[in-house]
C-alpha positions in Angstrom: -13.5 0.2 11.9 -14.7 -1.7 8.8 -13.6 -5.1 7.8 -11.0 -3.4 5.6 -9.2 -0.3 6.9 -8.9 2.7 4.7 -5.7 4.5 5.7 -6.0 8.2 6.4 -5.9 10.3 3.3 -2.6 12.0 2.6 -2.3 15.7 3.4 0.5 18.2 3.2 0.2 18.9 6.9 0.6 15.2 7.8 3.5 14.7 5.4 5.4 17.9 6.1 7.8 16.4 8.7 8.7 13.6 6.4 9.2 15.8 3.3 11.2 18.3 5.3 13.5 15.6 6.6 13.9 14.1 3.2 15.0 17.4 1.7 17.3 18.1 4.7 18.9 14.7 4.1 19.5 15.4 0.4 20.1 19.2 0.3 21.6 19.8 3.7 22.6 23.4 4.1 22.5 24.1 0.3 23.0 22.6 -3.1 26.7 23.5 -3.7 26.7 22.4 -7.4 23.7 24.6 -8.4 24.9 27.5 -6.2 28.2 27.4 -8.1 26.8 27.1 -11.6 23.4 28.8 -11.7 22.6 32.5 -11.1 20.3 33.0 -8.1 17.4 34.6 -10.1 17.5 32.3 -13.2 14.2 30.7 -14.2 13.7 27.4 -16.0 11.0 25.1 -17.3 11.2 21.3 -16.8 9.1 18.2 -17.4 8.8 15.0 -15.5 9.0 12.1 -17.9 8.0 8.4 -17.6 10.6 5.9 -18.8 8.6 2.7 -18.2 5.0 1.8 -18.5 3.1 1.8 -15.2 0.5 3.4 -12.9 1.3 6.9 -11.6 1.0 7.7 -7.9 2.4 10.5 -5.8 2.0 13.6 -8.1 0.7 15.7 -5.2 3.6 14.6 -3.0 6.1 15.7 -5.7 4.3 19.0 -6.0 4.6 19.5 -2.2 8.4 18.7 -2.3 9.0 21.5 -4.9 6.8 23.9 -3.0 9.2 23.4 0.0 12.3 24.1 -2.1 10.8 27.3 -3.6 7.2 28.4 -3.2 7.4 30.2 -6.6 7.7 26.9 -8.6 4.5 26.2 -10.6 3.7 22.4 -10.8 1.2 21.4 -13.5 0.4 17.6 -13.7 -0.9 16.3 -17.0 -2.4 13.1 -15.6 -4.0 12.0 -12.3 -2.9 9.5 -9.8 -4.1 6.0 -10.8 -3.8 6.6 -14.5 -1.7 4.2 -16.6 1.3 5.9 -18.2 3.6 5.0 -21.0 7.3 5.6 -21.8 8.2 9.2 -22.9 5.0 10.6 -21.5 5.3 13.9 -19.6 3.2 13.6 -16.4 4.0 17.1 -15.1 5.4 20.4 -16.2 7.3 22.7 -13.9 8.3 26.4 -14.2 10.1 28.6 -11.7 13.5 29.2 -10.1 16.1 26.9 -11.5 17.9 26.3 -8.2 14.6 25.3 -6.5 13.7 22.8 -9.3 17.1 21.1 -9.1 17.1 21.1 -5.3 13.8 19.2 -5.2 14.4 16.9 -8.2 15.8 13.8 -6.5 13.5 13.8 -3.5 10.4 14.4 -5.6 11.4 11.6 -8.1 12.3 9.2 -5.3 8.8 9.5 -3.8 7.1 9.5 -7.2 9.0 6.5 -8.5 8.6 4.5 -5.3 4.9 5.1 -5.0 4.2 4.6 -8.7 6.1 1.3 -8.4 3.8 0.1 -5.6 0.7 1.3 -7.5 1.9 -0.5 -10.7 2.5 -3.8 -8.9 -0.8 -3.5 -7.1 -2.7 -3.0 -10.3 -1.0 -6.1 -11.8 -2.4 -8.2 -8.8 -5.8 -6.6 -9.0 -6.0 -7.3 -12.8 -5.1 -10.9 -12.1 -8.1 -11.5 -9.8 -10.7 -9.7 -12.0 -14.0 -11.6 -12.2 -13.6 -13.0 -8.7 -14.8 -11.7 -5.4 -11.3 -11.5 -3.9 -9.8 -8.1 -2.8 -6.0 -7.4 -2.8 -4.5 -5.9 0.4 -1.0 -5.0 1.5 0.5 -5.9 4.9 2.5 -4.0 7.6 5.7 -4.8 5.7 6.3 -1.1 4.9 9.3 1.1 5.1 9.4 2.9 8.5 7.9 6.4 8.1 6.4 5.7 4.7 3.4 3.6 5.7 0.8 6.3 5.1 2.2 6.9 1.6 2.7 3.3 0.7 -0.8 2.4 1.7 -2.0 5.4 -0.4 -0.2 4.0 -3.4 -1.9 0.6 -2.9 -5.3 2.3 -3.0 -4.3 4.2 -6.1 -3.4 0.8 -7.7 -6.8 -0.5 -6.9 -6.0 -2.4 -3.8 -7.7 -2.2 -0.3 -5.8 -1.3 2.8 -5.3 -3.7 5.7 -5.1 -2.3 9.2 -2.9 0.8 9.5 -1.0 -0.5 12.6 -1.3 -2.5 15.8 -3.7 0.2 17.2 -6.6 0.0 14.7 -7.2 -3.7 14.2 -7.1 -7.0 16.0 -5.1 -9.7 14.2 -4.1 -12.7 16.4 -1.0 -14.2 14.8 1.0 -17.3 15.6 3.1 -15.8 18.3 -0.1 -14.5 20.0 -1.5 -18.0 19.9 1.5 -19.5 21.5 1.5 -17.0 24.3 -2.3 -16.9 24.8 -2.9 -20.7 24.8 -4.5 -21.5 21.5 -7.1 -20.2 19.0 -10.3 -20.4 21.0 -8.8 -18.9 24.1 -7.1 -16.1 22.2 -10.3 -15.1 20.3 -12.3 -15.1 23.6 -9.7 -12.9 25.3 -9.7 -10.5 22.4 -13.4 -10.3 22.3 -13.7 -9.6 26.0 -11.0 -6.8 25.8 -12.1 -5.0 22.6 -14.9 -2.8 21.6 -17.9 -4.6 20.1 -17.5 -3.1 16.6 -13.9 -4.1 16.3 -13.6 -7.2 14.1 -11.4 -10.0 15.4 -9.1 -11.7 12.9 -7.1 -14.8 13.7 -4.3 -16.4 11.7 -4.4 -20.2 11.3 -1.9 -22.5 9.6 -3.9 -25.7 9.6 -7.4 -26.9 9.0 -7.5 -28.0 12.7 -6.8 -24.4 13.8 -9.3 -23.2 11.2 -12.1 -25.3 12.7 -11.2 -23.9 16.1 -11.5 -20.3 14.7 -14.9 -21.2 13.2 -16.0 -22.5 16.5 -14.7 -19.4 18.3 -16.7 -17.2 15.8 -13.8 -15.1 14.6 -14.9 -12.3 12.3 -12.0 -12.9 9.9 -9.8 -16.0 9.5 -6.4 -15.6 7.9 -5.2 -18.8 6.1 -1.4 -18.6 6.4 0.7 -20.4 3.9 -1.9 -23.1 3.2 -2.0 -25.2 0.0 -4.9 -24.7 -2.5 -6.8 -27.9 -1.4 -6.7 -26.7 2.2 -8.0 -23.3 1.1 -10.8 -24.9 -0.9 -11.7 -27.0 2.1 -11.7 -24.0 4.4 -14.1 -22.2 2.0 -16.4 -25.2 1.9 -16.4 -25.5 5.7 -17.0 -21.7 6.1 -19.9 -21.8 3.6 -21.4 -24.9 5.3 -21.4 -23.0 8.7 -23.0 -20.0 7.0 -25.8 -22.1 5.6 -26.5 -23.6 9.0 -26.4 -20.2 10.8 -28.5 -18.0 8.6 -25.9 -16.7 6.3 -23.5 -15.3 8.9 -20.0 -16.2 7.9 -16.4 -15.0 8.6 -14.4 -13.5 5.9 -11.4 -15.6 4.7 -8.1 -14.1 4.0 -5.0 -15.7 2.4 -1.4 -14.7 3.0 2.1 -16.1 2.6 4.2 -16.0 -0.5 1.5 -14.9 -2.9 2.8 -14.2 -6.4 1.3 -13.0 -9.7 1.4 -16.6 -10.9 -0.4 -18.0 -7.8 -2.9 -15.2 -7.0 -5.6 -16.1 -9.5 -5.9 -19.8 -8.5 -6.1 -18.6 -4.9 -8.8 -16.1 -5.7 -10.8 -18.8 -7.5 -11.1 -20.9 -4.3 -13.6 -18.4 -3.1 -11.6 -16.5 -0.4 -12.5 -12.9 0.2 -9.1 -11.2 0.7 -5.6 -11.9 -0.4 -2.8 -9.9 1.4 0.5 -9.5 -0.4 3.6 -8.2 1.4 5.4 -7.8 -1.9 3.2 -4.9 -2.8 5.2 -2.7 -0.5 8.5 -4.5 0.2 9.4 -5.7 -3.3 7.7 -3.3 -5.8 10.3 -2.1 -8.4 10.6 1.7 -8.6 9.0 3.1 -11.7 11.7 4.8 -13.9 10.9 8.5 -13.9 13.2 11.4 -14.9 13.1 15.2 -14.7 14.4 17.1 -17.8 15.0 20.8 -18.0 13.5 22.3 -21.2 15.7 25.1 -22.5 
Protein backbone atom coordinates (compact mmCIF):
# COMPACT_ATOMS: atom_id res chain seq x y z
CA UNK A 1 0.00 0.00 0.00
CA UNK A 2 1.26 3.48 -0.86
CA UNK A 3 1.18 6.43 1.44
CA UNK A 4 -2.14 7.39 -0.09
CA UNK A 5 -4.62 4.65 -0.87
CA UNK A 6 -6.27 4.65 -4.28
CA UNK A 7 -9.67 3.03 -3.83
CA UNK A 8 -10.57 0.23 -6.21
CA UNK A 9 -11.93 1.47 -9.55
CA UNK A 10 -15.67 1.26 -9.91
CA UNK A 11 -17.01 -1.55 -12.07
CA UNK A 12 -20.50 -2.65 -13.00
CA UNK A 13 -19.89 -6.05 -11.44
CA UNK A 14 -18.80 -4.54 -8.11
CA UNK A 15 -21.74 -2.15 -7.98
CA UNK A 16 -24.45 -4.50 -9.26
CA UNK A 17 -25.75 -5.51 -5.79
CA UNK A 18 -25.97 -1.84 -4.73
CA UNK A 19 -27.69 -0.68 -7.93
CA UNK A 20 -30.11 -3.60 -7.89
CA UNK A 21 -31.03 -2.91 -4.25
CA UNK A 22 -31.52 0.79 -4.99
CA UNK A 23 -33.89 0.03 -7.86
CA UNK A 24 -35.76 -2.56 -5.78
CA UNK A 25 -36.22 0.02 -3.04
CA UNK A 26 -37.66 2.59 -5.47
CA UNK A 27 -39.50 0.56 -8.10
CA UNK A 28 -40.53 -2.44 -6.00
CA UNK A 29 -42.64 -4.87 -8.04
CA UNK A 30 -43.39 -2.25 -10.73
CA UNK A 31 -43.89 1.45 -11.42
CA UNK A 32 -47.67 1.64 -11.08
CA UNK A 33 -47.91 5.21 -12.41
CA UNK A 34 -46.06 4.52 -15.66
CA UNK A 35 -47.84 1.19 -16.05
CA UNK A 36 -51.19 2.99 -15.92
CA UNK A 37 -50.30 5.88 -18.23
CA UNK A 38 -47.72 4.70 -20.74
CA UNK A 39 -48.21 1.96 -23.36
CA UNK A 40 -45.75 -0.91 -22.93
CA UNK A 41 -43.96 -0.44 -26.27
CA UNK A 42 -43.77 3.35 -26.29
CA UNK A 43 -40.34 4.85 -26.97
CA UNK A 44 -39.01 8.20 -25.79
CA UNK A 45 -36.00 10.47 -25.88
CA UNK A 46 -34.76 12.30 -22.80
CA UNK A 47 -31.87 14.44 -21.61
CA UNK A 48 -30.17 14.82 -18.26
CA UNK A 49 -29.80 18.52 -17.48
CA UNK A 50 -27.60 20.36 -15.02
CA UNK A 51 -29.33 23.01 -12.90
CA UNK A 52 -26.32 24.27 -10.92
CA UNK A 53 -22.65 24.76 -11.77
CA UNK A 54 -20.41 21.97 -10.58
CA UNK A 55 -18.16 19.02 -11.41
CA UNK A 56 -19.89 15.99 -12.89
CA UNK A 57 -19.27 12.53 -11.46
CA UNK A 58 -21.14 9.25 -11.83
CA UNK A 59 -22.23 9.21 -15.48
CA UNK A 60 -21.23 5.58 -15.85
CA UNK A 61 -23.22 4.72 -12.73
CA UNK A 62 -26.31 6.40 -14.18
CA UNK A 63 -25.86 4.46 -17.41
CA UNK A 64 -25.67 1.17 -15.47
CA UNK A 65 -28.89 2.02 -13.61
CA UNK A 66 -30.80 2.54 -16.86
CA UNK A 67 -29.33 -0.65 -18.33
CA UNK A 68 -30.89 -2.54 -15.41
CA UNK A 69 -34.36 -1.07 -15.92
CA UNK A 70 -34.25 -1.84 -19.66
CA UNK A 71 -31.23 -3.08 -21.62
CA UNK A 72 -32.58 -1.40 -24.76
CA UNK A 73 -32.03 2.11 -23.39
CA UNK A 74 -29.23 3.94 -25.18
CA UNK A 75 -27.25 6.29 -22.93
CA UNK A 76 -24.99 8.85 -24.58
CA UNK A 77 -22.99 11.19 -22.32
CA UNK A 78 -21.93 14.56 -23.73
CA UNK A 79 -19.23 15.20 -21.12
CA UNK A 80 -16.81 13.12 -19.04
CA UNK A 81 -16.59 12.67 -15.30
CA UNK A 82 -14.39 15.40 -13.85
CA UNK A 83 -15.53 18.11 -16.25
CA UNK A 84 -16.96 21.35 -14.95
CA UNK A 85 -20.58 21.77 -16.03
CA UNK A 86 -22.92 24.74 -16.07
CA UNK A 87 -26.68 25.35 -15.67
CA UNK A 88 -28.89 24.17 -18.55
CA UNK A 89 -26.13 21.95 -19.91
CA UNK A 90 -27.25 18.49 -21.10
CA UNK A 91 -24.71 15.98 -19.81
CA UNK A 92 -26.36 12.91 -21.36
CA UNK A 93 -29.04 11.92 -23.87
CA UNK A 94 -31.21 8.81 -23.53
CA UNK A 95 -33.34 6.94 -26.02
CA UNK A 96 -35.42 3.83 -25.49
CA UNK A 97 -38.54 2.41 -23.84
CA UNK A 98 -40.37 5.14 -21.93
CA UNK A 99 -41.21 2.96 -18.95
CA UNK A 100 -37.58 1.94 -18.47
CA UNK A 101 -36.35 5.53 -18.62
CA UNK A 102 -38.86 6.68 -16.00
CA UNK A 103 -38.24 3.65 -13.77
CA UNK A 104 -34.51 4.45 -13.59
CA UNK A 105 -34.83 8.23 -13.43
CA UNK A 106 -34.79 8.86 -9.69
CA UNK A 107 -32.18 6.27 -8.75
CA UNK A 108 -29.84 7.40 -11.53
CA UNK A 109 -30.23 11.07 -10.61
CA UNK A 110 -29.77 10.37 -6.91
CA UNK A 111 -26.42 8.72 -7.57
CA UNK A 112 -25.39 11.32 -10.15
CA UNK A 113 -26.35 14.31 -8.00
CA UNK A 114 -24.73 12.92 -4.85
CA UNK A 115 -21.45 11.96 -6.50
CA UNK A 116 -21.29 15.22 -8.46
CA UNK A 117 -21.83 17.13 -5.24
CA UNK A 118 -18.84 15.38 -3.66
CA UNK A 119 -16.69 15.99 -6.74
CA UNK A 120 -17.74 19.65 -6.77
CA UNK A 121 -16.86 20.25 -3.12
CA UNK A 122 -13.59 18.35 -3.49
CA UNK A 123 -12.60 20.50 -6.48
CA UNK A 124 -13.30 23.63 -4.42
CA UNK A 125 -10.89 22.43 -1.71
CA UNK A 126 -8.27 21.36 -4.26
CA UNK A 127 -8.44 24.77 -5.95
CA UNK A 128 -7.92 26.48 -2.58
CA UNK A 129 -4.58 24.75 -2.00
CA UNK A 130 -3.16 25.21 -5.50
CA UNK A 131 0.46 26.26 -5.44
CA UNK A 132 1.15 24.37 -2.21
CA UNK A 133 2.36 20.80 -1.74
CA UNK A 134 -0.70 19.76 0.24
CA UNK A 135 -3.06 17.05 -1.03
CA UNK A 136 -6.76 16.89 -0.17
CA UNK A 137 -8.12 13.57 1.16
CA UNK A 138 -11.47 12.33 2.42
CA UNK A 139 -12.06 10.28 5.57
CA UNK A 140 -14.07 7.17 6.48
CA UNK A 141 -17.11 9.37 7.15
CA UNK A 142 -19.01 7.89 4.23
CA UNK A 143 -22.54 6.56 3.88
CA UNK A 144 -22.65 2.81 4.55
CA UNK A 145 -22.57 0.93 1.26
CA UNK A 146 -21.51 3.98 -0.76
CA UNK A 147 -17.84 4.25 0.23
CA UNK A 148 -16.47 2.94 -3.08
CA UNK A 149 -18.55 5.44 -5.04
CA UNK A 150 -17.92 8.38 -2.70
CA UNK A 151 -14.17 7.81 -2.79
CA UNK A 152 -14.39 7.61 -6.58
CA UNK A 153 -16.11 11.01 -6.60
CA UNK A 154 -13.32 12.48 -4.47
CA UNK A 155 -10.78 11.29 -7.05
CA UNK A 156 -12.88 12.77 -9.85
CA UNK A 157 -12.81 16.10 -7.99
CA UNK A 158 -9.01 16.04 -7.84
CA UNK A 159 -8.59 14.68 -4.32
CA UNK A 160 -6.57 11.69 -3.13
CA UNK A 161 -8.07 8.73 -1.31
CA UNK A 162 -7.29 7.93 2.30
CA UNK A 163 -7.41 4.27 3.35
CA UNK A 164 -10.42 2.36 2.11
CA UNK A 165 -11.18 0.83 5.50
CA UNK A 166 -9.74 -0.60 8.67
CA UNK A 167 -8.21 -3.48 6.70
CA UNK A 168 -5.84 -1.61 4.38
CA UNK A 169 -4.06 0.98 6.49
CA UNK A 170 -2.80 1.48 10.03
CA UNK A 171 -4.05 4.67 11.66
CA UNK A 172 -3.53 4.80 15.42
CA UNK A 173 -6.19 7.15 16.82
CA UNK A 174 -6.86 8.59 20.27
CA UNK A 175 -8.84 5.59 21.51
CA UNK A 176 -6.08 3.24 20.37
CA UNK A 177 -3.55 5.34 22.28
CA UNK A 178 -5.58 5.15 25.49
CA UNK A 179 -5.94 1.38 25.20
CA UNK A 180 -2.36 0.66 24.06
CA UNK A 181 -0.59 2.88 26.58
CA UNK A 182 0.65 5.89 24.65
CA UNK A 183 2.19 6.92 21.33
CA UNK A 184 5.57 5.19 21.40
CA UNK A 185 4.20 1.91 22.68
CA UNK A 186 1.35 1.93 20.15
CA UNK A 187 3.69 2.59 17.21
CA UNK A 188 6.05 -0.16 18.36
CA UNK A 189 3.19 -2.65 18.68
CA UNK A 190 1.83 -1.73 15.25
CA UNK A 191 5.24 -2.08 13.66
CA UNK A 192 5.84 -5.50 15.16
CA UNK A 193 2.43 -6.77 14.06
CA UNK A 194 2.26 -5.36 10.51
CA UNK A 195 4.00 -6.07 7.25
CA UNK A 196 7.11 -4.05 6.55
CA UNK A 197 5.65 -2.12 3.62
CA UNK A 198 2.54 -1.00 5.52
CA UNK A 199 2.96 2.65 6.58
CA UNK A 200 2.10 3.42 10.19
CA UNK A 201 0.16 6.61 10.87
CA UNK A 202 -0.51 7.95 14.34
CA UNK A 203 -2.91 10.71 15.40
CA UNK A 204 -1.61 13.29 17.88
CA UNK A 205 -3.39 16.20 19.52
CA UNK A 206 -0.46 18.02 21.13
CA UNK A 207 3.15 18.89 20.38
CA UNK A 208 4.19 16.62 23.24
CA UNK A 209 2.53 13.66 21.51
CA UNK A 210 3.98 14.85 18.20
CA UNK A 211 7.53 14.66 19.58
CA UNK A 212 6.78 11.14 20.81
CA UNK A 213 5.56 10.15 17.33
CA UNK A 214 8.76 11.57 15.82
CA UNK A 215 10.84 9.60 18.30
CA UNK A 216 8.88 6.44 17.47
CA UNK A 217 9.60 7.01 13.74
CA UNK A 218 5.98 6.88 12.61
CA UNK A 219 5.65 7.04 8.82
CA UNK A 220 2.79 9.54 8.95
CA UNK A 221 1.67 11.81 11.77
CA UNK A 222 -1.87 13.17 11.88
CA UNK A 223 -2.19 16.56 13.59
CA UNK A 224 -5.71 16.47 14.99
CA UNK A 225 -7.49 19.77 15.72
CA UNK A 226 -4.24 21.68 16.22
CA UNK A 227 -3.92 25.46 15.93
CA UNK A 228 -1.91 27.00 13.09
CA UNK A 229 1.10 27.89 15.30
CA UNK A 230 1.23 24.28 16.50
CA UNK A 231 1.12 23.03 12.90
CA UNK A 232 3.94 25.39 11.96
CA UNK A 233 6.03 24.15 14.89
CA UNK A 234 5.32 20.54 13.96
CA UNK A 235 6.52 21.19 10.41
CA UNK A 236 9.65 22.89 11.76
CA UNK A 237 10.42 19.99 14.09
CA UNK A 238 9.77 17.42 11.36
CA UNK A 239 12.06 19.24 8.92
CA UNK A 240 14.79 19.55 11.54
CA UNK A 241 14.66 15.80 12.13
CA UNK A 242 14.82 15.20 8.38
CA UNK A 243 17.95 17.36 8.04
CA UNK A 244 19.67 15.48 10.84
CA UNK A 245 18.74 12.05 9.47
CA UNK A 246 19.58 12.33 5.80
CA UNK A 247 16.26 13.60 4.46
CA UNK A 248 14.03 10.85 5.86
CA UNK A 249 10.91 12.45 7.29
CA UNK A 250 7.35 11.44 8.11
CA UNK A 251 4.46 12.89 6.16
CA UNK A 252 2.27 15.30 8.11
CA UNK A 253 -1.50 15.25 7.83
CA UNK A 254 -4.01 17.70 9.29
CA UNK A 255 -7.58 16.85 10.20
CA UNK A 256 -10.40 18.29 12.28
CA UNK A 257 -12.94 20.92 11.27
CA UNK A 258 -11.15 21.97 8.07
CA UNK A 259 -13.21 24.44 6.00
CA UNK A 260 -12.83 26.22 2.68
CA UNK A 261 -11.82 29.32 4.64
CA UNK A 262 -9.18 27.57 6.74
CA UNK A 263 -7.71 25.09 4.28
CA UNK A 264 -5.26 27.40 2.48
CA UNK A 265 -3.62 28.78 5.65
CA UNK A 266 -3.25 25.17 6.79
CA UNK A 267 -1.67 24.17 3.48
CA UNK A 268 0.77 27.08 3.69
CA UNK A 269 2.24 25.69 6.94
CA UNK A 270 3.97 23.04 4.84
CA UNK A 271 1.94 19.96 5.80
CA UNK A 272 1.60 17.24 3.19
CA UNK A 273 -2.00 16.09 3.51
CA UNK A 274 -5.28 17.62 4.65
CA UNK A 275 -8.17 15.24 5.31
CA UNK A 276 -11.68 16.69 5.17
CA UNK A 277 -14.66 14.68 6.43
CA UNK A 278 -17.06 17.22 4.93
CA UNK A 279 -16.19 16.06 1.41
CA UNK A 280 -18.43 13.04 1.89
CA UNK A 281 -20.66 13.78 4.87
CA UNK A 282 -21.66 17.36 4.02
CA UNK A 283 -21.38 17.86 0.25
CA UNK A 284 -24.58 19.42 -1.18
CA UNK A 285 -26.17 17.38 -3.95
CA UNK A 286 -25.70 18.88 -7.39
CA UNK A 287 -29.12 19.79 -8.84
CA UNK A 288 -29.69 17.56 -11.87
CA UNK A 289 -32.92 16.77 -13.72
CA UNK A 290 -34.16 14.41 -16.43
CA UNK A 291 -36.50 15.80 -19.05
CA UNK A 292 -38.35 13.81 -21.69
CA UNK A 293 -37.97 15.38 -25.14
CA UNK A 294 -41.15 14.91 -27.15
